[in-house]
C-alpha positions as a Markdown table, in Angstrom:
| # | Residue | x | y | z |
|---|---|---|---|---|
| 1 | Unk | 80.5 | 80.7 | 137.8 |
| 2 | Unk | 80.7 | 77.1 | 136.7 |
| 3 | Unk | 83.2 | 75.7 | 134.1 |
| 4 | Unk | 82.5 | 72.5 | 132.2 |
| 5 | Unk | 84.8 | 69.8 | 133.4 |
| 6 | Unk | 85.9 | 68.9 | 129.8 |
| 7 | Unk | 85.4 | 72.4 | 128.3 |
| 8 | Unk | 87.7 | 73.8 | 125.7 |
| 9 | Unk | 90.6 | 76.1 | 126.5 |
| 10 | Unk | 90.8 | 79.4 | 124.7 |
| 11 | Unk | 93.9 | 81.6 | 124.1 |
| 12 | Unk | 93.1 | 85.0 | 122.9 |
| 13 | Unk | 95.9 | 86.7 | 121.1 |
| 14 | Unk | 95.4 | 90.5 | 121.4 |
| 15 | Unk | 93.5 | 92.5 | 124.1 |
| 16 | Unk | 92.4 | 95.6 | 122.0 |
| 17 | Unk | 88.8 | 96.3 | 121.4 |
| 18 | Unk | 87.7 | 93.1 | 119.8 |
| 19 | Unk | 89.9 | 90.9 | 121.9 |
| 20 | Unk | 88.8 | 92.6 | 125.2 |
| 21 | Unk | 85.1 | 92.2 | 124.5 |
| 22 | Unk | 85.6 | 88.6 | 123.3 |
| 23 | Unk | 87.7 | 87.7 | 126.4 |
| 24 | Unk | 85.2 | 89.3 | 128.7 |
| 25 | Unk | 82.2 | 87.5 | 127.2 |
| 26 | Unk | 83.9 | 84.1 | 127.3 |
| 27 | Unk | 85.1 | 84.6 | 130.8 |
| 28 | Unk | 81.7 | 85.7 | 132.2 |
| 29 | Unk | 80.1 | 82.6 | 130.7 |
| 30 | Unk | 82.6 | 80.3 | 132.5 |
| 31 | Unk | 85.0 | 79.5 | 129.7 |
| 32 | Unk | 88.7 | 78.7 | 130.4 |
| 33 | Unk | 90.3 | 81.6 | 128.7 |
| 34 | Unk | 93.8 | 83.2 | 128.7 |
| 35 | Unk | 94.2 | 86.6 | 127.0 |
| 36 | Unk | 97.6 | 87.7 | 125.8 |
| 37 | Unk | 98.8 | 91.3 | 125.5 |
| 38 | Unk | 102.2 | 92.8 | 124.9 |
| 39 | Unk | 101.0 | 96.2 | 126.2 |
| 40 | Unk | 102.2 | 96.8 | 129.7 |
| 41 | Unk | 99.4 | 99.3 | 130.5 |
| 42 | Unk | 96.7 | 97.0 | 129.4 |
| 43 | Unk | 98.3 | 94.0 | 131.1 |
| 44 | Unk | 98.6 | 96.0 | 134.4 |
| 45 | Unk | 95.0 | 97.2 | 134.2 |
| 46 | Unk | 93.5 | 93.7 | 133.7 |
| 47 | Unk | 95.8 | 92.1 | 136.3 |
| 48 | Unk | 94.8 | 94.7 | 138.9 |
| 49 | Unk | 91.1 | 95.3 | 138.1 |
| 50 | Unk | 89.9 | 92.7 | 135.6 |
| 51 | Unk | 88.0 | 94.2 | 132.7 |
| 52 | Unk | 84.7 | 96.1 | 132.3 |
| 53 | Unk | 82.2 | 95.7 | 129.4 |
| 54 | Unk | 79.8 | 98.6 | 128.5 |
| 55 | Unk | 77.7 | 99.6 | 125.6 |
| 56 | Unk | 74.9 | 97.0 | 125.7 |
| 57 | Unk | 72.8 | 97.0 | 128.8 |
| 58 | Unk | 74.3 | 97.6 | 132.2 |
| 59 | Unk | 78.1 | 97.8 | 132.7 |
| 60 | Unk | 79.6 | 94.4 | 133.7 |
| 61 | Unk | 82.8 | 93.8 | 135.6 |
| 62 | Unk | 84.7 | 90.6 | 134.9 |
| 63 | Unk | 87.4 | 89.9 | 137.4 |
| 64 | Unk | 90.4 | 87.6 | 136.7 |
| 65 | Unk | 89.9 | 84.2 | 138.3 |
| 66 | Unk | 91.3 | 80.6 | 138.2 |
| 67 | Unk | 89.8 | 80.3 | 134.8 |
| 68 | Unk | 90.4 | 83.7 | 133.4 |
| 69 | Unk | 94.1 | 84.6 | 133.0 |
| 70 | Unk | 96.0 | 87.5 | 131.7 |
| 71 | Unk | 99.4 | 86.8 | 130.2 |
| 72 | Unk | 102.1 | 89.3 | 129.2 |
| 73 | Unk | 103.3 | 87.6 | 126.1 |
| 74 | Unk | 102.4 | 84.0 | 125.3 |
| 75 | Unk | 102.4 | 81.5 | 128.2 |
| 76 | Unk | 105.2 | 79.1 | 128.4 |
| 77 | Unk | 104.8 | 75.4 | 127.5 |
| 78 | Unk | 104.0 | 74.6 | 131.2 |
| 79 | Unk | 100.5 | 76.1 | 130.7 |
| 80 | Unk | 99.6 | 73.2 | 128.4 |
| 81 | Unk | 97.8 | 73.2 | 125.1 |
| 82 | Unk | 94.8 | 75.3 | 124.0 |
| 83 | Unk | 92.0 | 74.0 | 121.9 |
| 84 | Unk | 91.3 | 77.3 | 120.2 |
| 85 | Unk | 93.6 | 80.3 | 119.5 |
| 86 | Unk | 91.5 | 83.3 | 118.7 |
| 87 | Unk | 93.6 | 85.8 | 116.7 |
| 88 | Unk | 92.4 | 89.2 | 117.7 |
| 89 | Unk | 95.4 | 91.4 | 116.9 |
| 90 | Unk | 95.4 | 94.1 | 114.2 |
| 91 | Unk | 96.2 | 92.5 | 110.8 |
| 92 | Unk | 99.9 | 93.8 | 110.8 |
| 93 | Unk | 100.5 | 91.6 | 113.8 |
| 94 | Unk | 98.6 | 88.5 | 112.8 |
| 95 | Unk | 101.4 | 86.5 | 111.4 |
| 96 | Unk | 103.7 | 87.1 | 114.4 |
| 97 | Unk | 100.8 | 86.2 | 116.8 |
| 98 | Unk | 100.1 | 83.0 | 114.9 |
| 99 | Unk | 103.8 | 81.9 | 114.9 |
| 100 | Unk | 104.0 | 82.7 | 118.7 |
| 101 | Unk | 100.9 | 80.8 | 119.5 |
| 102 | Unk | 101.4 | 77.8 | 117.2 |
| 103 | Unk | 103.4 | 75.6 | 119.7 |
| 104 | Unk | 100.5 | 76.0 | 122.2 |
| 105 | Unk | 97.8 | 74.8 | 119.8 |
| 106 | Unk | 96.4 | 71.4 | 120.5 |
| 107 | Unk | 96.8 | 68.7 | 117.8 |
| 108 | Unk | 93.1 | 68.8 | 117.0 |
| 109 | Unk | 92.8 | 72.5 | 117.7 |
| 110 | Unk | 92.2 | 75.5 | 115.4 |
| 111 | Unk | 93.2 | 79.1 | 115.0 |
| 112 | Unk | 90.4 | 81.6 | 114.3 |
| 113 | Unk | 91.2 | 84.6 | 112.3 |
| 114 | Unk | 89.1 | 87.6 | 113.4 |
| 115 | Unk | 90.9 | 90.3 | 111.5 |
| 116 | Unk | 89.5 | 92.3 | 108.6 |
| 117 | Unk | 91.2 | 91.6 | 105.3 |
| 118 | Unk | 92.3 | 88.2 | 103.9 |
| 119 | Unk | 94.4 | 87.0 | 106.7 |
| 120 | Unk | 93.5 | 83.2 | 106.6 |
| 121 | Unk | 95.8 | 82.6 | 103.7 |
| 122 | Unk | 98.7 | 84.1 | 105.8 |
| 123 | Unk | 98.0 | 82.1 | 108.8 |
| 124 | Unk | 97.5 | 78.8 | 106.8 |
| 125 | Unk | 101.2 | 79.1 | 105.7 |
| 126 | Unk | 102.2 | 78.9 | 109.3 |
| 127 | Unk | 99.9 | 76.1 | 110.7 |
| 128 | Unk | 98.3 | 74.4 | 107.7 |
| 129 | Unk | 95.1 | 75.4 | 105.9 |
| 130 | Unk | 93.1 | 72.6 | 107.6 |
| 131 | Unk | 93.6 | 74.1 | 111.0 |
| 132 | Unk | 92.5 | 77.7 | 110.1 |
| 133 | Unk | 88.9 | 79.0 | 110.7 |
| 134 | Unk | 87.8 | 82.3 | 109.4 |
| 135 | Unk | 85.6 | 84.4 | 111.6 |
| 136 | Unk | 84.0 | 87.4 | 110.0 |
| 137 | Unk | 83.2 | 89.9 | 112.8 |
| 138 | Unk | 79.9 | 91.7 | 112.3 |
| 139 | Unk | 80.0 | 93.8 | 115.4 |
| 140 | Unk | 82.0 | 96.8 | 116.6 |
| 141 | Unk | 83.9 | 97.7 | 119.7 |
| 142 | Unk | 86.3 | 100.3 | 121.1 |
| 143 | Unk | 88.6 | 100.5 | 124.1 |
| 144 | Unk | 88.2 | 104.0 | 125.6 |
| 145 | Unk | 90.9 | 103.1 | 128.2 |
| 146 | Unk | 92.8 | 100.1 | 129.2 |
| 147 | Unk | 90.5 | 97.5 | 130.8 |
| 148 | Unk | 87.4 | 99.3 | 129.6 |
| 149 | Unk | 85.6 | 97.9 | 126.5 |
| 150 | Unk | 82.6 | 99.3 | 124.7 |
| 151 | Unk | 80.4 | 97.5 | 122.3 |
| 152 | Unk | 79.6 | 100.1 | 119.6 |
| 153 | Unk | 77.5 | 97.8 | 117.4 |
| 154 | Unk | 75.7 | 94.5 | 117.9 |
| 155 | Unk | 76.2 | 91.5 | 115.7 |
| 156 | Unk | 77.8 | 88.1 | 115.7 |
| 157 | Unk | 80.2 | 86.0 | 113.6 |
| 158 | Unk | 80.3 | 84.1 | 110.3 |
| 159 | Unk | 82.5 | 81.1 | 110.4 |
| 160 | Unk | 84.0 | 79.1 | 107.5 |
| 161 | Unk | 87.2 | 78.1 | 105.8 |
| 162 | Unk | 88.9 | 79.4 | 102.7 |
| 163 | Unk | 89.2 | 75.8 | 101.4 |
| 164 | Unk | 86.7 | 74.6 | 98.9 |
| 165 | Unk | 84.6 | 72.4 | 101.1 |
| 166 | Unk | 81.5 | 70.5 | 100.3 |
| 167 | Unk | 78.5 | 71.0 | 102.4 |
| 168 | Unk | 79.0 | 67.7 | 104.1 |
| 169 | Unk | 82.8 | 68.2 | 104.7 |
| 170 | Unk | 82.2 | 71.7 | 106.2 |
| 171 | Unk | 79.3 | 70.4 | 108.2 |
| 172 | Unk | 81.4 | 67.6 | 109.8 |
| 173 | Unk | 84.4 | 70.1 | 110.4 |
| 174 | Unk | 82.1 | 72.6 | 112.1 |
| 175 | Unk | 80.4 | 69.8 | 114.1 |
| 176 | Unk | 83.7 | 68.8 | 115.5 |
| 177 | Unk | 84.2 | 72.5 | 116.5 |
| 178 | Unk | 80.8 | 72.9 | 118.1 |
| 179 | Unk | 82.2 | 74.0 | 121.5 |
| 180 | Unk | 83.7 | 76.9 | 119.6 |
| 181 | Unk | 80.4 | 77.9 | 118.1 |
| 182 | Unk | 78.6 | 77.6 | 121.4 |
| 183 | Unk | 81.2 | 79.6 | 123.2 |
| 184 | Unk | 81.2 | 82.5 | 120.6 |
| 185 | Unk | 77.4 | 82.7 | 121.0 |
| 186 | Unk | 78.2 | 84.5 | 124.3 |
| 187 | Unk | 79.2 | 87.5 | 122.0 |
| 188 | Unk | 76.6 | 87.2 | 119.2 |
| 189 | Unk | 74.8 | 84.9 | 116.9 |
| 190 | Unk | 77.0 | 82.5 | 114.9 |
| 191 | Unk | 76.3 | 81.5 | 111.3 |
| 192 | Unk | 78.4 | 79.3 | 109.0 |
| 193 | Unk | 79.2 | 79.7 | 105.3 |
| 194 | Unk | 80.6 | 77.6 | 102.5 |
| 195 | Unk | 81.7 | 80.7 | 100.8 |
| 196 | Unk | 83.9 | 82.4 | 103.3 |
| 197 | Unk | 86.0 | 84.0 | 100.5 |
| 198 | Unk | 82.8 | 85.8 | 99.3 |
| 199 | Unk | 82.0 | 87.0 | 102.8 |
| 200 | Unk | 85.6 | 88.2 | 103.3 |
| 201 | Unk | 85.7 | 90.2 | 100.0 |
| 202 | Unk | 82.3 | 91.8 | 100.8 |
| 203 | Unk | 83.6 | 92.8 | 104.3 |
| 204 | Unk | 86.9 | 93.9 | 102.7 |
| 205 | Unk | 85.0 | 96.3 | 100.4 |
| 206 | Unk | 83.1 | 97.8 | 103.4 |
| 207 | Unk | 86.3 | 98.1 | 105.5 |
| 208 | Unk | 88.2 | 99.7 | 102.7 |
| 209 | Unk | 85.6 | 102.4 | 102.7 |
| 210 | Unk | 84.5 | 102.6 | 106.4 |
| 211 | Unk | 87.7 | 102.0 | 108.3 |
| 212 | Unk | 89.9 | 103.9 | 106.0 |
| 213 | Unk | 87.6 | 106.9 | 105.7 |
| 214 | Unk | 87.0 | 106.8 | 109.4 |
| 215 | Unk | 90.8 | 107.0 | 109.9 |
| 216 | Unk | 91.1 | 110.0 | 107.6 |
| 217 | Unk | 88.0 | 111.7 | 108.9 |
| 218 | Unk | 88.9 | 111.2 | 112.6 |
| 219 | Unk | 85.3 | 110.7 | 113.6 |
| 220 | Unk | 82.6 | 108.2 | 114.3 |
| 221 | Unk | 80.9 | 106.5 | 111.5 |
| 222 | Unk | 77.5 | 108.2 | 112.0 |
| 223 | Unk | 78.9 | 111.6 | 111.9 |
| 224 | Unk | 81.0 | 111.1 | 108.8 |
| 225 | Unk | 78.2 | 109.5 | 106.7 |
| 226 | Unk | 76.0 | 112.5 | 107.3 |
| 227 | Unk | 78.1 | 114.2 | 104.5 |
| 228 | Unk | 77.2 | 113.4 | 101.0 |
| 229 | Unk | 80.8 | 113.6 | 99.7 |
| 230 | Unk | 81.9 | 111.0 | 102.2 |
| 231 | Unk | 79.2 | 108.7 | 101.1 |
| 232 | Unk | 80.3 | 109.2 | 97.5 |
| 233 | Unk | 83.8 | 108.4 | 98.4 |
| 234 | Unk | 82.7 | 105.1 | 100.1 |
| 235 | Unk | 80.6 | 104.2 | 97.1 |
| 236 | Unk | 83.7 | 104.8 | 94.8 |
| 237 | Unk | 85.9 | 102.7 | 97.0 |
| 238 | Unk | 83.5 | 99.8 | 97.2 |
| 239 | Unk | 82.9 | 100.0 | 93.5 |
| 240 | Unk | 86.6 | 99.5 | 92.8 |
| 241 | Unk | 86.8 | 96.5 | 95.3 |
| 242 | Unk | 83.9 | 94.9 | 93.6 |
| 243 | Unk | 85.6 | 95.2 | 90.3 |
| 244 | Unk | 88.7 | 93.6 | 91.5 |
| 245 | Unk | 86.8 | 90.8 | 93.3 |
| 246 | Unk | 85.1 | 89.9 | 90.0 |
| 247 | Unk | 88.5 | 89.6 | 88.3 |
| 248 | Unk | 89.5 | 87.2 | 91.3 |
| 249 | Unk | 86.3 | 85.1 | 90.5 |
| 250 | Unk | 84.8 | 85.7 | 93.9 |
| 251 | Unk | 81.2 | 85.3 | 94.4 |
| 252 | Unk | 80.4 | 88.1 | 96.7 |
| 253 | Unk | 78.0 | 87.4 | 99.7 |
| 254 | Unk | 75.7 | 89.8 | 101.5 |
| 255 | Unk | 77.1 | 91.2 | 104.7 |
| 256 | Unk | 75.0 | 90.7 | 107.8 |
| 257 | Unk | 72.3 | 89.4 | 105.4 |
| 258 | Unk | 71.4 | 92.8 | 103.9 |
| 259 | Unk | 74.2 | 94.8 | 102.3 |
| 260 | Unk | 74.5 | 93.6 | 98.7 |
| 261 | Unk | 77.9 | 94.8 | 97.3 |
| 262 | Unk | 77.0 | 93.8 | 93.8 |
| 263 | Unk | 74.0 | 96.2 | 94.0 |
| 264 | Unk | 75.8 | 99.0 | 95.8 |
| 265 | Unk | 78.7 | 99.2 | 93.3 |
| 266 | Unk | 78.2 | 102.1 | 90.9 |
| 267 | Unk | 77.6 | 101.3 | 87.2 |
| 268 | Unk | 79.1 | 103.5 | 84.5 |
| 269 | Unk | 76.0 | 105.7 | 84.2 |
| 270 | Unk | 76.0 | 106.4 | 88.0 |
| 271 | Unk | 79.6 | 107.4 | 88.0 |
| 272 | Unk | 78.8 | 110.1 | 85.4 |
| 273 | Unk | 75.5 | 111.5 | 86.1 |
| 274 | Unk | 74.6 | 114.3 | 88.7 |
| 275 | Unk | 71.8 | 112.2 | 90.2 |
| 276 | Unk | 69.4 | 109.3 | 89.6 |
| 277 | Unk | 66.9 | 107.2 | 91.6 |
| 278 | Unk | 69.4 | 104.4 | 92.0 |
| 279 | Unk | 72.0 | 106.9 | 93.4 |
| 280 | Unk | 69.5 | 108.2 | 95.9 |
| 281 | Unk | 68.7 | 104.7 | 97.0 |
| 282 | Unk | 72.4 | 103.9 | 97.4 |
| 283 | Unk | 73.1 | 107.0 | 99.4 |
| 284 | Unk | 70.0 | 106.2 | 101.5 |
| 285 | Unk | 71.4 | 102.7 | 102.3 |
| 286 | Unk | 74.7 | 104.3 | 103.4 |
| 287 | Unk | 72.8 | 106.7 | 105.7 |
| 288 | Unk | 71.0 | 103.7 | 107.2 |
| 289 | Unk | 74.4 | 102.0 | 107.7 |
| 290 | Unk | 75.7 | 105.1 | 109.3 |
| 291 | Unk | 72.8 | 105.3 | 111.7 |
| 292 | Unk | 73.0 | 101.6 | 112.7 |
| 293 | Unk | 76.8 | 101.7 | 113.3 |
| 294 | Unk | 76.9 | 105.4 | 114.3 |
| 295 | Unk | 79.1 | 104.8 | 117.4 |
| 296 | Unk | 81.6 | 102.8 | 115.5 |
| 297 | Unk | 85.1 | 104.3 | 115.4 |
| 298 | Unk | 87.9 | 103.1 | 113.1 |
| 299 | Unk | 90.2 | 100.6 | 114.8 |
| 300 | Unk | 93.0 | 101.6 | 112.4 |
| 301 | Unk | 92.7 | 105.2 | 113.7 |
| 302 | Unk | 93.0 | 103.8 | 117.3 |
| 303 | Unk | 96.1 | 101.8 | 116.2 |
| 304 | Unk | 97.7 | 105.0 | 114.9 |
| 305 | Unk | 97.0 | 106.8 | 118.1 |
| 306 | Unk | 98.7 | 104.1 | 120.0 |
| 307 | Unk | 101.7 | 104.3 | 117.7 |
| 308 | Unk | 101.0 | 101.1 | 116.0 |
| 309 | Unk | 101.3 | 100.3 | 112.2 |
| 310 | Unk | 97.9 | 100.9 | 110.4 |
| 311 | Unk | 96.3 | 97.9 | 108.7 |
| 312 | Unk | 95.8 | 99.8 | 105.5 |
| 313 | Unk | 98.1 | 97.5 | 103.5 |
| 314 | Unk | 95.7 | 94.6 | 104.5 |
| 315 | Unk | 92.7 | 96.6 | 103.2 |
| 316 | Unk | 93.1 | 99.1 | 100.5 |
| 317 | Unk | 96.7 | 98.0 | 99.9 |
| 318 | Unk | 95.5 | 94.4 | 99.3 |
| 319 | Unk | 93.0 | 95.7 | 96.7 |
| 320 | Unk | 95.6 | 97.8 | 95.0 |
| 321 | Unk | 98.1 | 94.9 | 94.7 |
| 322 | Unk | 95.5 | 92.6 | 93.2 |
| 323 | Unk | 94.1 | 95.2 | 90.9 |
| 324 | Unk | 97.6 | 95.7 | 89.4 |
| 325 | Unk | 97.8 | 91.9 | 88.7 |
| 326 | Unk | 94.6 | 92.3 | 86.6 |
| 327 | Unk | 95.6 | 95.5 | 85.0 |
| 328 | Unk | 92.9 | 97.6 | 86.8 |
| 329 | Unk | 93.1 | 101.0 | 88.2 |
| 330 | Unk | 91.8 | 101.7 | 91.6 |
| 331 | Unk | 92.4 | 105.5 | 91.9 |
| 332 | Unk | 90.3 | 106.2 | 95.0 |
| 333 | Unk | 91.8 | 103.3 | 97.0 |
| 334 | Unk | 95.2 | 104.4 | 96.0 |
| 335 | Unk | 94.7 | 108.0 | 97.2 |
| 336 | Unk | 93.0 | 106.7 | 100.5 |
| 337 | Unk | 96.0 | 104.5 | 101.3 |
| 338 | Unk | 98.4 | 107.3 | 100.7 |
| 339 | Unk | 96.5 | 109.6 | 103.0 |
| 340 | Unk | 96.3 | 107.0 | 105.8 |
| 341 | Unk | 100.1 | 106.7 | 105.6 |
| 342 | Unk | 100.4 | 110.5 | 105.7 |
| 343 | Unk | 98.4 | 110.5 | 109.0 |
| 344 | Unk | 100.4 | 107.6 | 110.4 |
| 345 | Unk | 103.6 | 109.4 | 109.6 |
| 346 | Unk | 102.4 | 112.8 | 111.0 |
| 347 | Unk | 102.2 | 114.5 | 107.6 |
| 348 | Unk | 98.5 | 115.1 | 107.9 |
| 349 | Unk | 95.8 | 115.2 | 110.6 |
| 350 | Unk | 92.6 | 113.2 | 110.6 |
| 351 | Unk | 89.7 | 115.6 | 109.9 |
| 352 | Unk | 86.8 | 116.2 | 107.6 |
| 353 | Unk | 88.9 | 118.7 | 105.6 |
| 354 | Unk | 91.5 | 115.9 | 104.9 |
| 355 | Unk | 88.7 | 113.8 | 103.7 |
| 356 | Unk | 87.7 | 116.6 | 101.4 |
| 357 | Unk | 91.2 | 116.7 | 100.0 |
| 358 | Unk | 90.9 | 113.0 | 98.9 |
| 359 | Unk | 87.5 | 113.7 | 97.4 |
| 360 | Unk | 88.8 | 116.6 | 95.4 |
| 361 | Unk | 92.0 | 114.7 | 94.3 |
| 362 | Unk | 90.0 | 111.7 | 93.0 |
| 363 | Unk | 87.2 | 113.7 | 91.2 |
| 364 | Unk | 85.3 | 114.6 | 89.2 |
| 365 | Unk | 82.5 | 112.7 | 90.9 |
| 366 | Unk | 78.8 | 112.4 | 90.2 |
| 367 | Unk | 76.4 | 113.0 | 93.1 |
């Protein structure tokens, strides 16, 4: 393994599913990377055995080395500065992680938000908008056990800024951070966008449906989306998010180049009728999404299982709050948020029957 003499230094905040895969891919391609965890079990596993990546091709073992470090909590100042801080925590921990890592960020460095939701605005308040890069993650992962990381869906990243940049300004900014782009290509293809807000809101609509319904249903995506009533719930959730995004003057972007949220949102006729050719097409698209990401499991459910705070307030909760500002009603998102909290507080169990309760509580529905 060779490391570029003047290569960037990476600090990965969080060693759950996304952080673990990211760290492993960076380390095995020779990057100088330190991963931070506050979980004693994960820390011990990685210190003793390194990490293992599975799910795409043969399993790969990545041992710790002089350029791959595992830190329990952020390193002290003697470790020096890092060019890039990759925020890979769950959204409820993102601000704390950014504050902890801020003193270690190099003067010309940047923090990259990899969370779902709209976390860039929160991190910008801590380190300044000009030092924040948004990274929309288009792949999935899970951590079956500490130190073992499984890729559950292929894909890469979309990078950009929430700031209104011209093409030339964004181009110059990203050119300065070309080492980041080249390093992330070890995980998947990297594209850039001038409309990060549009990408974020499109991903938010999907996560409000997929992650939250996956938490309530307690199963992998492929199994859940086989059920027509689950697909209908997903369509209702995304329709509400699209309505709020329009009030926010967001120009939605396709996710992974194919999923058009403006098209998939239900119109008034589709919300009333028992069936139509357009509804059949939309259900068919969700079936295809379920097949492509069939192994994906909700990270929010994993967080609840580990005793962590669910990210629902950064997903459905964010939509509910912004809907209120515009006088909109988002009934399905509201019920979904409540049920996720019921599960987190031990008042309900994740199951298909629990999902059915949400469906019946938010009806009547079309097909």
